[in-house]
C-alpha positions in Angstrom: 51.2 31.5 94.1 52.1 35.0 92.7 52.5 36.3 96.2 54.8 33.4 97.1 56.8 34.1 94.0 57.1 37.8 94.9 58.3 37.0 98.4 60.9 34.5 97.2 62.1 36.8 94.5 62.6 39.5 97.1 64.5 37.0 99.2 66.7 36.2 96.2 67.6 39.9 95.9 68.6 39.9 99.5 70.7 36.8 98.9 72.6 38.5 96.2 73.1 41.7 98.2 74.1 40.1 101.5 75.2 36.5 100.6 72.6 35.1 102.9 70.9 31.7 102.6 67.5 30.9 101.1 65.1 29.0 103.4 61.9 27.5 102.1 59.4 26.7 104.9 56.9 24.0 104.0 53.3 23.6 105.3 54.3 20.3 107.0 56.7 22.2 109.3 59.8 21.2 107.5 62.2 23.6 105.9 64.8 23.4 103.1 67.8 25.7 103.2 70.2 26.7 100.4 73.3 28.8 100.3 72.9 31.9 98.2 75.8 30.8 96.0 73.9 27.5 95.3 70.7 29.1 93.9 70.7 30.1 90.3 67.0 30.9 89.9 63.6 30.0 91.2 60.6 29.0 89.0 57.2 27.6 89.6 54.8 25.2 87.9 51.0 25.5 88.3 49.6 22.6 90.3 46.1 21.1 90.2 43.4 22.4 92.4 43.9 19.7 95.0 47.4 20.8 95.9 46.9 24.5 95.8 44.5 25.5 98.6 42.9 22.2 99.4 43.8 20.4 102.6 42.7 16.9 103.6 41.7 15.2 106.8 41.6 11.7 108.1 39.1 11.3 110.9 39.6 8.6 113.5 37.8 5.5 112.3 38.2 6.4 108.6 40.6 4.7 106.3 40.9 7.7 103.8 41.7 11.4 103.9 38.7 13.6 102.9 39.3 16.8 100.8 38.2 20.1 102.3 36.4 21.2 99.2 34.5 19.8 96.2 36.2 18.9 93.0 36.5 22.0 90.8 35.7 24.3 93.8 37.6 27.5 94.4 37.1 27.4 98.2 35.5 25.2 100.9 31.9 26.5 100.3 31.9 26.6 96.5 29.8 24.0 94.8 32.5 23.2 92.2 31.8 21.0 89.2 28.9 18.7 88.6 29.2 15.2 87.2 27.0 12.5 85.9 28.0 9.1 87.3 29.4 8.1 83.9 31.7 11.0 83.1 35.1 12.2 84.3 35.4 15.8 83.0 32.5 17.4 84.8 31.0 20.8 84.1 30.2 24.1 85.8 26.5 25.2 85.7 25.9 28.3 83.7 23.9 31.2 85.2 20.1 31.4 85.1 19.1 32.6 81.6 15.4 32.8 81.9 14.8 29.3 80.7 16.2 27.4 83.7 19.0 26.2 81.5 21.9 25.4 83.8 23.8 23.1 81.5 26.5 24.4 79.2 25.4 25.0 75.6 25.2 21.9 73.4 25.5 19.6 76.3 23.2 16.5 76.0 21.7 14.6 78.9 19.9 11.5 78.1 18.4 8.8 80.2 20.8 6.0 79.5 22.3 3.0 81.2 25.8 3.8 82.1 27.7 0.8 83.3 31.4 1.9 83.3 32.4 4.1 86.2 34.4 7.3 85.4 36.5 8.8 88.2 36.0 12.6 88.1 38.2 13.2 91.1 41.2 11.4 89.5 40.6 13.0 86.1 40.5 16.5 87.6 43.0 16.3 90.5 45.2 13.3 89.5 46.4 10.5 91.7 45.9 9.6 94.5 42.5 11.3 94.5 39.4 9.3 93.8 35.6 9.3 94.2 34.7 7.8 97.6 33.2 4.4 98.0 29.9 3.8 99.9 32.1 2.3 102.7 34.1 5.6 102.8 30.9 7.6 103.2 29.6 5.2 105.9 32.9 5.5 107.8 32.6 9.3 107.7 29.0 9.2 109.0 29.9 6.7 111.7 32.9 8.6 113.0 31.7 12.2 112.8 28.8 14.4 114.0 27.0 16.5 111.4 25.5 20.0 111.9 23.4 22.0 109.5 24.8 25.5 109.3 25.6 28.5 107.2 29.3 28.8 106.2 30.5 31.9 108.0 29.1 35.0 106.4 28.7 33.6 102.9 25.0 32.7 103.0 25.9 29.2 101.7 24.2 26.5 103.7 25.3 22.9 104.2 26.7 20.5 106.9 29.8 20.5 109.0 31.1 17.1 109.7 33.1 17.2 112.9 35.3 14.5 114.3 38.7 13.8 115.8 41.7 14.2 113.5 43.5 10.9 113.4 46.9 12.5 113.2 46.6 15.4 115.7 44.0 13.8 118.0 42.2 17.1 118.1 38.7 18.1 116.9 38.6 18.9 113.2 35.9 19.4 110.5 35.0 19.7 106.9 32.1 21.5 105.3 29.8 20.1 102.6 27.7 22.7 100.8 24.1 21.9 100.0 24.6 22.0 96.3 21.8 19.6 95.6 21.6 18.2 92.0 21.0 19.1 88.4 18.2 17.3 86.6 17.8 18.2 82.9 17.1 22.0 83.1 16.3 22.1 86.8 18.6 22.9 89.7 16.5 21.4 92.4 16.4 22.2 96.2 19.7 24.0 96.1 20.6 25.2 99.6 18.3 22.7 101.2 19.9 19.3 100.3 23.3 18.0 99.6 23.8 15.1 97.1 27.3 13.7 96.4 28.4 10.8 94.3 30.0 7.5 95.5 31.7 5.2 93.0 29.5 2.2 93.8 26.4 1.6 91.6 23.1 0.2 92.8 22.2 -1.1 89.4 22.6 -0.1 85.7 20.6 3.1 86.1 21.4 4.2 89.7 24.5 5.2 91.5 25.3 5.4 95.2 26.2 8.4 97.2 25.6 10.7 100.2 22.4 12.6 100.8 21.8 15.1 103.6 19.1 17.7 104.4 18.1 20.2 107.1 15.9 18.1 109.4 17.1 15.7 112.1 15.3 12.7 110.6 17.1 13.2 107.3 20.2 15.0 108.4 22.4 12.5 106.6 22.1 9.1 105.1 23.4 6.9 102.4 21.2 6.5 99.3 21.6 4.3 96.3 18.8 5.3 94.1 20.2 8.4 92.3 19.8 8.2 88.5 23.3 8.2 86.9 22.5 11.0 84.5 21.7 13.5 87.2 24.4 16.1 87.8 26.0 15.8 91.3 29.2 17.3 92.8 32.1 15.1 94.1 33.9 15.2 97.4 37.2 13.4 96.8 39.2 11.1 99.0 42.7 9.8 99.0 44.3 6.8 100.7 47.7 8.4 101.3 48.8 11.7 102.7 
């Protein structure tokens, strides 16, 4: 954002010096042009994480667009925030402190029946983002192929989901890091399994979601027996572009 501001500021200086036009080129291929005499000043407002650096893909056979990164993540391989099924704010795990305490200080996790769903995607990224449904996850699995891999040179393991982009008709993909889950003071099987929330519940104590591992027989599958008070990441979806 700062780089973009610097470039446009430089362009504005050129406009004043040479009475040229200002052309803003958008990521969708369109451009907006202004005469130098029309532009008084340029300013910027910070946008949420979803609209600064996150792209989204609709695969053929899917009814929603999938985000390229987890809610709260800084990039496509970052774990992002973790959520219990019954909360919308989410939290970032703290570093290992000798006692396996990965929860923020004073945070309480209790085994409790959570019946009201809270949409962490919508709370953090705004409309039209939402936590996917089990149907959304099933559609993703049915219309993509999944490959266990390490993301480039990061050392972060997870799964690529590769399918055909419904808009370009070309192969496309998104990466799900194997962030696993947080259970009380344990961060279990990180780097070996991926667990992501869906907004459907199985019963008062369990929520649905997506589970994947390293082996062919458990490479990916829907599961609906995750306790709602476990901490899982969210991969958001949206119904409109």
